[in-house]
Steps between C-alpha positions, in 0.01 A plus 500: 500500500642848414590750763229751606631856449398806704623858476638652813606861560754525779532780751737696268241484214694236303284244316593131527329197345476223761433148385421189707341158479137452585468430875794718593423800727537837341731593787737218413495575135591866573781390733629259237505800252715694758235756588547661853237303689597448862245224565629475862238243597568287184145500391329423844273808468631670813720788388366686189848557365387359168210753459411593139243711325301331227489761231311302234322172553388514866180316419704213361710483824204536727457660844722408795352271768430656840841421665688658197267799500561553877873501440487726205267743675767566765737636230533873435516402127170301488276579198156341501419280192868520391726371783595136526777289659684346205568185718123431487476527123556167324600531137229354270447534122218751570767744638694517180587875436397609845636857575613586833730731703712439814351690792739731702718331765 
């Protein structure tokens, strides 16, 4: 199966194409690409250091669950209907060409 590609704008405004296999977390795909994602909790949904904004395709990604939303809402950088933790987004073919931006640290 071909890699799923998403467009990511980093904190300096640079565009990167991130590719990963279906089933891989978006966070892991971005780390593998060398993007500055701290991911301190390694995807355990407890730190929000992999916070991203979904610029295009939020409906395809879906809303966060209650635990993720609680964590995101504590951030000064939270944006309703845009913010997600990249560790909680599993790459699927439906997410091909998703457009996102890294949230401020």
